[in-house]
C-alpha positions as CSV (number, residue, x, y, z in Angstrom):
1,M,128.6,-27.0,151.5
2,E,130.6,-26.0,154.3
3,V,133.9,-27.1,154.7
4,Q,133.1,-29.4,157.6
5,E,130.4,-31.4,156.1
6,R,132.7,-31.8,153.0
7,I,135.4,-33.2,155.2
8,L,132.9,-35.6,157.1
9,D,131.5,-36.7,153.7
10,T,135.0,-37.3,152.1
11,A,136.2,-39.1,155.6
12,F,133.0,-41.4,155.1
13,N,133.5,-42.3,151.7
14,L,137.1,-43.3,152.4
15,F,136.6,-45.1,155.6
16,R,133.6,-47.1,154.0
17,Q,136.1,-48.2,151.1
18,Y,139.1,-48.9,152.9
19,G,138.2,-48.9,156.6
20,T,139.5,-46.2,159.2
21,R,142.9,-47.9,160.0
22,S,144.3,-47.4,156.5
23,I,143.2,-43.9,156.1
24,T,145.2,-41.1,157.5
25,M,144.4,-37.4,157.9
26,D,147.2,-36.8,155.1
27,D,144.8,-39.0,152.7
28,I,141.7,-36.9,153.5
29,A,143.5,-33.7,153.0
30,L,144.9,-34.8,149.8
31,K,141.7,-36.1,148.7
32,M,140.0,-32.6,149.4
33,G,142.9,-30.6,148.3
34,I,143.1,-28.7,151.5
35,S,146.0,-28.5,154.2
36,K,146.0,-30.9,157.4
37,K,146.1,-27.7,159.2
38,T,142.5,-27.2,157.7
39,L,141.5,-30.5,158.7
40,Y,142.7,-29.9,162.3
41,A,141.1,-26.6,162.6
42,H,137.6,-28.6,162.6
43,F,138.8,-32.0,164.2
44,A,141.1,-32.5,167.1
45,D,142.5,-35.7,165.8
46,K,141.5,-38.8,163.8
47,S,139.5,-40.3,166.5
48,D,137.6,-37.2,166.7
49,L,137.0,-37.2,163.2
50,V,135.7,-40.8,163.2
51,V,133.4,-40.0,166.1
52,N,131.8,-37.0,164.2
53,V,131.7,-39.2,160.8
54,M,129.7,-42.0,162.5
55,S,127.4,-39.7,164.5
56,R,126.5,-37.7,161.3
57,H,125.9,-41.0,159.2
58,L,123.7,-42.5,161.9
59,K,121.6,-39.3,162.3
60,L,121.1,-39.1,158.4
61,M,120.2,-42.9,158.4
62,E,117.9,-42.3,161.5
63,D,116.1,-39.5,159.5
64,Q,115.7,-41.4,156.3
65,C,114.1,-44.3,158.3
66,N,111.7,-42.0,159.8
67,E,111.0,-40.7,156.4
68,S,110.2,-44.0,155.3
69,R,107.9,-44.9,157.8
70,V,105.9,-41.5,157.2
71,K,105.8,-41.9,153.2
72,S,105.0,-45.6,153.1
73,K,101.6,-46.8,152.6
74,D,101.9,-49.6,154.9
75,A,104.6,-51.7,157.2
76,I,106.0,-54.0,154.4
77,E,106.7,-51.0,152.2
78,E,108.4,-49.2,154.8
79,L,110.9,-52.0,155.3
80,F,111.3,-52.1,151.4
81,M,112.1,-48.1,151.4
82,V,114.6,-48.8,154.3
83,M,116.2,-51.7,152.4
84,K,117.0,-49.6,149.1
85,M,118.4,-47.1,151.7
86,L,120.8,-49.7,153.1
87,E,121.7,-50.7,149.8
88,D,122.7,-47.2,148.8
89,K,124.8,-47.0,152.1
90,L,126.4,-50.3,151.9
91,R,127.5,-50.2,148.0
92,N,131.0,-50.2,147.9
93,M,131.2,-50.8,151.6
94,N,134.3,-52.6,152.9
95,P,133.2,-55.0,156.0
96,V,136.7,-54.1,157.4
97,A,135.4,-50.8,158.3
98,M,133.2,-52.0,160.9
99,M,136.0,-54.3,162.3
100,D,138.2,-51.3,162.6
101,L,135.7,-49.4,164.0
102,Q,135.1,-52.1,166.8
103,K,138.9,-52.5,167.2
104,F,140.4,-49.2,167.1
105,H,137.6,-46.4,167.8
106,A,135.3,-47.7,171.0
107,K,133.7,-44.3,171.3
108,A,132.6,-44.6,167.5
109,F,131.6,-48.0,167.9
110,Q,129.4,-47.3,170.9
111,L,127.5,-44.9,168.9
112,F,126.8,-47.6,166.4
113,E,125.6,-50.1,169.5
114,T,123.4,-47.3,170.8
115,H,121.9,-47.1,167.3
116,R,121.5,-50.6,166.9
117,N,120.1,-51.5,170.5
118,V,117.9,-48.3,170.8
119,F,116.8,-46.9,167.6
120,M,116.8,-50.0,165.5
121,L,114.9,-52.1,168.0
122,Q,112.2,-49.6,168.6
123,T,111.9,-48.9,164.9
124,I,111.7,-52.9,164.1
125,R,109.3,-53.1,167.1
126,E,107.2,-50.5,165.8
127,N,107.0,-51.8,162.2
128,L,106.0,-55.1,163.8
129,V,103.0,-53.6,165.6
130,R,102.1,-51.7,162.5
131,G,102.1,-54.5,160.3
132,I,99.8,-56.6,162.8
133,R,97.5,-53.6,162.6
134,E,97.3,-53.4,159.2
135,G,96.8,-57.4,158.7
136,L,100.0,-57.7,157.0
137,Y,102.0,-59.7,159.7
138,R,100.7,-62.6,161.8
139,E,99.0,-61.7,165.0
140,D,100.7,-64.4,167.0
141,L,104.3,-62.9,166.7
142,D,106.6,-62.3,169.7
143,L,107.5,-58.8,169.1
144,D,110.4,-58.9,171.7
145,I,112.2,-61.9,170.2
146,L,111.6,-60.9,166.7
147,S,112.8,-57.5,167.2
148,H,116.0,-58.7,168.8
149,F,116.5,-61.4,166.0
150,R,116.2,-58.9,163.2
151,A,118.3,-56.0,164.8
152,A,121.0,-58.7,165.0
153,S,120.6,-60.4,161.6
154,S,121.1,-57.0,160.2
155,M,124.6,-57.2,161.3
156,F,125.4,-60.4,159.7
157,C,126.6,-59.0,156.6
158,F,129.6,-57.5,158.5
159,Q,130.7,-60.7,160.1
160,P,133.4,-62.3,157.5
161,E,133.3,-65.6,159.5
162,L,129.6,-65.9,158.2
163,F,130.1,-64.2,154.8
164,P,133.6,-63.8,153.5
165,M,134.5,-60.5,152.0
166,N,135.6,-62.1,148.7
167,G,132.4,-64.3,148.3
168,Y,129.3,-62.3,149.0
169,D,127.8,-58.8,148.1
170,M,127.0,-57.0,151.3
171,T,123.6,-55.5,149.6
172,R,122.6,-58.9,148.3
173,V,123.1,-60.5,151.8
174,Q,120.9,-57.6,153.5
175,R,118.2,-58.2,150.9
176,V,118.0,-61.8,151.2
177,L,117.9,-61.6,155.0
178,L,115.3,-58.9,155.0
179,E,113.0,-60.7,152.5
180,H,113.4,-63.8,154.7
181,F,112.3,-62.3,157.8
182,L,109.4,-60.5,156.2
183,Y,108.0,-63.8,154.7
184,G,108.5,-65.3,158.1
185,V,106.2,-62.7,159.8
186,A,103.9,-62.1,156.9
187,S,100.2,-63.0,156.6
188,P,98.5,-64.4,153.6
189,K,97.8,-60.7,152.8
190,G,101.2,-59.6,153.8
191,Y,102.8,-62.5,151.4
192,R,100.8,-60.8,148.5
193,E,102.0,-57.4,149.3
194,I,105.8,-58.6,149.6
195,E,105.5,-60.0,146.0
196,K,104.2,-56.8,144.7
197,C,106.8,-54.6,146.6
198,K,109.7,-56.9,145.0
199,T,108.6,-55.8,141.7
200,K,108.7,-51.8,142.5
201,D,111.4,-49.6,142.0
202,Y,112.2,-47.6,145.2
203,S,115.3,-45.7,143.8
204,K,113.1,-42.8,143.0
């Protein structure tokens, strides 16, 4: 793996566990066993690094979402595959990381906002359309309202006033909210498919 990619992966894992504010360029260099000079040869400063970490992370997530759409046999399986991907991404993630991003890294946070308000919104809407076409979702759904609702509710796990960090597992919150959403939009046929998907292992 190229040095720049290694830096991005190392920084992402540290930011995910501890937030961006408490991690310094020294911490990243020490973790990698490289000099700060090498770090600064690839990134102008910490803010530049955070932006690049976020950009790469979001691109990987979008690629995996698109892959799930192609590989899944129907709309419900697509969402279960995406849910498994999110569980992997959120595991060991400290909610303070998102709070730090919003408070101290406006440019990086804007990348996330664009991802949520453009890519996520479009992907959710396309999934709803697909599910209706496949007979798995109800035909009377308001696509616009439900797309916005789902995009917003996917962020609830990052809000400590709703789910305090010391009381809730982020992956568990995400799974419960997604299943709640699915049961709400499902047709009788879709309900049966949800029950089947809940027993499958999507880790492979």
